[in-house]
KEVEXDREN-86734 format. One record per residue (C-alpha): x negated, y, z; residue in one letter. Coordinates in pm, whole numbers, plus 50000, padded with zeros to 5 digits. Layout:
BEGIN
NODE; xx; yy; zz; gupa
NODE; X; Y; Z; a .
...
//
This chain:
BEGIN
NODE; xx; yy; zz; gupa
NODE; 28536; 72453; 36116; m .
NODE; 28467; 72821; 36048; s .
NODE; 28354; 72952; 35711; y .
NODE; 28118; 73233; 35616; t .
NODE; 28199; 73431; 35304; k .
NODE; 28037; 73254; 35006; p .
NODE; 27726; 73403; 34849; k .
NODE; 27650; 73338; 34483; v .
NODE; 27301; 73343; 34335; i .
NODE; 27285; 73400; 33959; a .
NODE; 26967; 73216; 33865; e .
NODE; 26851; 73405; 33558; i .
NODE; 26518; 73225; 33580; g .
NODE; 26356; 73238; 33237; c .
NODE; 26682; 73267; 33043; n .
NODE; 26577; 73620; 32941; h .
NODE; 26358; 73474; 32663; k .
NODE; 26066; 73693; 32773; g .
NODE; 26258; 74014; 32697; d .
NODE; 26304; 74253; 32990; i .
NODE; 26600; 74423; 32820; q .
NODE; 26783; 74089; 32805; i .
NODE; 26685; 74038; 33169; a .
NODE; 26841; 74372; 33262; k .
NODE; 27155; 74291; 33067; e .
NODE; 27184; 73965; 33261; l .
NODE; 27138; 74155; 33589; v .
NODE; 27406; 74407; 33494; k .
NODE; 27661; 74145; 33391; i .
NODE; 27589; 73935; 33699; a .
NODE; 27636; 74237; 33926; s .
NODE; 27968; 74315; 33758; e .
NODE; 28073; 73955; 33823; s .
NODE; 28032; 74008; 34197; g .
NODE; 27731; 73788; 34270; v .
NODE; 27521; 73847; 34581; t .
NODE; 27177; 73779; 34431; v .
NODE; 27011; 73778; 34090; v .
NODE; 26707; 73552; 34084; k .
NODE; 26412; 73515; 33852; f .
NODE; 26104; 73290; 33848; q .
NODE; 25735; 73372; 33893; k .
NODE; 25442; 73153; 33795; r .
NODE; 25069; 73209; 33771; h .
NODE; 25030; 72955; 33497; n .
NODE; 24653; 72916; 33507; q .
NODE; 24680; 72839; 33879; t .
NODE; 24985; 72617; 33849; l .
NODE; 24883; 72412; 33544; l .
NODE; 24576; 72200; 33483; t .
NODE; 24372; 72285; 33174; k .
NODE; 24514; 71977; 33005; e .
NODE; 24873; 72072; 33090; q .
NODE; 24813; 72430; 32976; y .
NODE; 24677; 72326; 32635; n .
NODE; 24920; 72041; 32566; t .
NODE; 25214; 72107; 32330; p .
NODE; 25554; 72160; 32489; h .
NODE; 25720; 71818; 32544; p .
NODE; 26034; 71947; 32372; n .
NODE; 25904; 72162; 32083; p .
NODE; 26248; 72285; 31977; i .
NODE; 26264; 72482; 32302; h .
NODE; 25906; 72612; 32296; s .
NODE; 25805; 72978; 32268; y .
NODE; 25438; 72894; 32203; g .
NODE; 25205; 72642; 32040; k .
NODE; 25107; 72496; 32378; t .
NODE; 25296; 72454; 32703; y .
NODE; 25073; 72718; 32859; g .
NODE; 25138; 72975; 32585; s .
NODE; 25509; 72893; 32608; h .
NODE; 25508; 72966; 32982; r .
NODE; 25305; 73286; 32935; e .
NODE; 25554; 73413; 32676; f .
NODE; 25835; 73382; 32931; l .
NODE; 25637; 73532; 33220; e .
NODE; 25703; 73882; 33355; f .
NODE; 25428; 74081; 33524; s .
NODE; 25451; 74193; 33886; v .
NODE; 25530; 74547; 33769; s .
NODE; 25815; 74412; 33554; q .
NODE; 25950; 74219; 33854; h .
NODE; 25932; 74543; 34054; k .
NODE; 26126; 74717; 33777; e .
NODE; 26391; 74441; 33783; l .
NODE; 26415; 74460; 34163; k .
NODE; 26473; 74834; 34152; e .
NODE; 26728; 74797; 33873; y .
NODE; 26918; 74523; 34059; a .
NODE; 26926; 74727; 34378; e .
NODE; 27054; 75031; 34187; s .
NODE; 27352; 74813; 34088; l .
NODE; 27411; 74695; 34444; g .
NODE; 27283; 74340; 34399; v .
NODE; 26991; 74168; 34574; i .
NODE; 26681; 74074; 34373; y .
NODE; 26493; 73751; 34438; s .
NODE; 26255; 73514; 34266; s .
NODE; 26145; 73154; 34285; s .
NODE; 25771; 73110; 34327; v .
NODE; 25570; 72816; 34199; w .
NODE; 25218; 72863; 34335; d .
NODE; 25015; 73056; 34593; t .
NODE; 24932; 73344; 34361; v .
NODE; 25292; 73403; 34252; s .
NODE; 25405; 73371; 34615; a .
NODE; 25169; 73650; 34719; q .
NODE; 25274; 73861; 34421; e .
NODE; 25644; 73835; 34501; i .
NODE; 25581; 73890; 34873; i .
NODE; 25422; 74223; 34776; s .
NODE; 25765; 74334; 34649; l .
NODE; 25923; 74257; 34989; n .
NODE; 26246; 74092; 34872; p .
NODE; 26491; 73981; 35139; s .
NODE; 26465; 73619; 35025; l .
NODE; 26230; 73402; 34822; i .
NODE; 26320; 73064; 34672; k .
NODE; 26106; 72750; 34670; v .
NODE; 26210; 72523; 34380; p .
NODE; 26241; 72148; 34425; s .
NODE; 25928; 72093; 34215; a .
NODE; 25713; 72287; 34462; c .
NODE; 25867; 72216; 34801; n .
NODE; 25571; 71990; 34886; n .
NODE; 25313; 72255; 34789; h .
NODE; 25207; 72318; 35148; f .
NODE; 24944; 72579; 35063; e .
NODE; 25221; 72785; 34905; m .
NODE; 25460; 72711; 35192; l .
NODE; 25193; 72833; 35433; e .
NODE; 25171; 73164; 35248; v .
NODE; 25548; 73205; 35271; l .
NODE; 25564; 73096; 35634; r .
NODE; 25273; 73307; 35761; d .
NODE; 25259; 73610; 35529; q .
NODE; 25626; 73679; 35457; y .
NODE; 25897; 73793; 35697; i .
NODE; 26211; 73733; 35486; g .
NODE; 26429; 73427; 35443; n .
NODE; 26295; 73123; 35261; i .
NODE; 26537; 72920; 35049; h .
NODE; 26423; 72565; 34969; i .
NODE; 26580; 72318; 34727; s .
NODE; 26570; 71946; 34810; f .
NODE; 26603; 71807; 34457; g .
NODE; 26385; 71503; 34372; m .
NODE; 26274; 71494; 34736; t .
NODE; 26260; 71195; 34970; t .
NODE; 26399; 71213; 35322; k .
NODE; 26045; 71171; 35456; r .
NODE; 25932; 71468; 35247; e .
NODE; 26224; 71672; 35382; e .
NODE; 26117; 71594; 35737; e .
NODE; 25759; 71700; 35666; k .
NODE; 25879; 72033; 35524; i .
NODE; 26095; 72103; 35829; i .
NODE; 25816; 71999; 36066; a .
NODE; 25579; 72236; 35887; f .
NODE; 25805; 72532; 35964; f .
NODE; 25887; 72405; 36313; e .
NODE; 25515; 72413; 36390; d .
NODE; 25529; 72794; 36387; k .
NODE; 25892; 72819; 36504; r .
NODE; 26007; 72950; 36167; q .
NODE; 26295; 72717; 36076; t .
NODE; 26545; 72992; 36161; h .
NODE; 26447; 73158; 35831; r .
NODE; 26527; 72854; 35618; l .
NODE; 26821; 72796; 35386; v .
NODE; 26821; 72435; 35263; l .
NODE; 26985; 72342; 34934; y .
NODE; 27140; 72016; 34830; s .
NODE; 27025; 71972; 34471; c .
NODE; 26982; 71710; 34199; v .
NODE; 26709; 71797; 33951; s .
NODE; 26847; 71737; 33603; g .
NODE; 26956; 71961; 33312; y .
NODE; 27247; 71909; 33301; p .
NODE; 27353; 71671; 33580; v .
NODE; 27653; 71441; 33530; s .
NODE; 27925; 71449; 33794; f .
NODE; 27836; 71094; 33900; d .
NODE; 27487; 71213; 33993; d .
NODE; 27571; 71530; 34186; i .
NODE; 27598; 71340; 34517; c .
NODE; 27793; 71619; 34683; m .
NODE; 27807; 71452; 35025; l .
NODE; 27435; 71518; 35063; e .
NODE; 27550; 71859; 35184; i .
NODE; 27708; 71692; 35487; l .
NODE; 27394; 71488; 35553; r .
NODE; 27166; 71793; 35541; i .
NODE; 27409; 71992; 35750; k .
NODE; 27437; 71722; 36018; k .
NODE; 27062; 71675; 36042; k .
NODE; 26931; 72030; 36020; y .
NODE; 27202; 72295; 36065; s .
NODE; 27132; 72354; 36436; d .
NODE; 26782; 72480; 36359; n .
NODE; 26809; 72658; 36024; i .
NODE; 26978; 72969; 35891; k .
NODE; 27223; 72813; 35642; a .
NODE; 27302; 72542; 35387; i .
NODE; 27318; 72595; 35012; g .
NODE; 27401; 72409; 34692; f .
NODE; 27202; 72444; 34371; s .
NODE; 27398; 72303; 34080; g .
NODE; 27291; 72204; 33730; h .
NODE; 27626; 72059; 33623; h .
NODE; 27890; 72175; 33378; l .
NODE; 28187; 72387; 33488; g .
NODE; 28262; 72536; 33829; i .
NODE; 28500; 72294; 34004; a .
NODE; 28223; 72116; 34191; v .
NODE; 28089; 72441; 34337; d .
NODE; 28421; 72496; 34515; i .
NODE; 28385; 72153; 34674; a .
NODE; 28027; 72235; 34776; a .
NODE; 28138; 72549; 34954; y .
NODE; 28423; 72368; 35127; t .
NODE; 28176; 72105; 35252; l .
NODE; 27963; 72375; 35413; g .
NODE; 27730; 72526; 35152; a .
NODE; 27764; 72902; 35196; e .
NODE; 27502; 72975; 34926; w .
NODE; 27592; 72865; 34574; i .
NODE; 27320; 72890; 34309; e .
NODE; 27391; 72851; 33938; r .
NODE; 27177; 72917; 33633; h .
NODE; 27307; 73207; 33426; f .
NODE; 27269; 73290; 33057; t .
NODE; 27433; 73501; 32790; l .
NODE; 27450; 73208; 32548; d .
NODE; 27421; 72836; 32631; r .
NODE; 27300; 72765; 32275; t .
NODE; 26985; 72977; 32305; w .
NODE; 26642; 72818; 32284; k .
NODE; 26515; 72702; 32623; g .
NODE; 26570; 72402; 32848; t .
NODE; 26780; 72577; 33116; d .
NODE; 27052; 72729; 32898; h .
NODE; 27252; 72407; 32857; s .
NODE; 27298; 72379; 33235; a .
NODE; 27383; 72748; 33279; s .
NODE; 27703; 72945; 33318; l .
NODE; 27790; 73214; 33066; e .
NODE; 27939; 73549; 33182; p .
NODE; 28301; 73432; 33189; t .
NODE; 28211; 73121; 33387; g .
NODE; 28007; 73318; 33641; l .
NODE; 28289; 73566; 33694; k .
NODE; 28539; 73283; 33744; k .
NODE; 28303; 73112; 33989; l .
NODE; 28284; 73421; 34210; v .
NODE; 28661; 73469; 34184; r .
NODE; 28742; 73109; 34276; d .
NODE; 28496; 73097; 34566; l .
NODE; 28643; 73415; 34714; e .
NODE; 28996; 73274; 34677; a .
NODE; 28885; 72952; 34846; t .
NODE; 28726; 73147; 35132; y .
NODE; 29053; 73335; 35193; k .
NODE; 29250; 73010; 35195; s .
NODE; 29039; 72819; 35449; l .
NODE; 29227; 72888; 35771; s .
NODE; 29488; 72740; 36003; y .
NODE; 29833; 72886; 36048; k .
NODE; 29839; 73160; 36311; e .
NODE; 30194; 73062; 36403; c .
NODE; 30443; 72788; 36311; d .
NODE; 30635; 73003; 36064; i .
NODE; 30436; 73256; 35866; l .
NODE; 30589; 73589; 35769; e .
NODE; 30591; 73482; 35404; i .
NODE; 30797; 73174; 35500; e .
NODE; 31068; 73345; 35703; k .
NODE; 31291; 73452; 35414; i .
NODE; 31268; 73108; 35254; q .
NODE; 31336; 72940; 35586; r .
NODE; 31651; 73146; 35637; n .
NODE; 31768; 73068; 35285; k .
NODE; 31670; 72705; 35248; l .
NODE; 31608; 72528; 35576; k .
NODE; 31872; 72259; 35628; y .
NODE; 31883; 72267; 36003; k .
NODE; 31718; 72518; 36238; k .
NODE; 31590; 72385; 36566; i .
//
């Protein structure tokens, strides 16, 4: 089995608390940690939400930034021009910008920025009007999470892209949608299932984790997920539902470090006795054959 160098996505999402300066600080720290991509989220809330959903109070008021769920979402939303500003800032630091999109309007808005990849979250992977926009109006790579998704739904998604011969642009993510997810529920071997079923026709396999710590991400990479996505925050105690399942700066830096070390280690011996072993062999080996 050959391995591609791991690529880490720092999912900033809405952990910026609606403040573009916090967003830029997160981008800067993530870039210094060595990640490949910094990712945000884009919603057109009046398109995405029904009127009832928009005007209903947040289901978890302690984490709300507005009186209603709609006003909460609007508070956390950046404009297209702000996303453009974040993209330019990320690229100035040598890191790739991306965003998840949640509806047809936000998909078209992010496409206008021409990022190299766009993410489809688990919640929207069956939004075929949006998938059609991404498939037919966008030329970059499309990353899709398979959290809370049945196998039949997976097959329909793949068939949708196969219909226009576009599966070569897909990166499929093993994912369990929970915040946070216990280790018993991560179901890491799903990576092998997705890889066995789809890897011949797609670009790559990824893992999107909502668990605590970084040990599991190393296992995900070893099983074949070359893209590792983790939520990222400056402070896990901040208001907001994603912070508790996020890595803080030290954790993100360690994740990148450990994945790179794992990548370097995944090889066979080039010869029976490595150069590093020769001195020890001469000193310690009981009997030379």
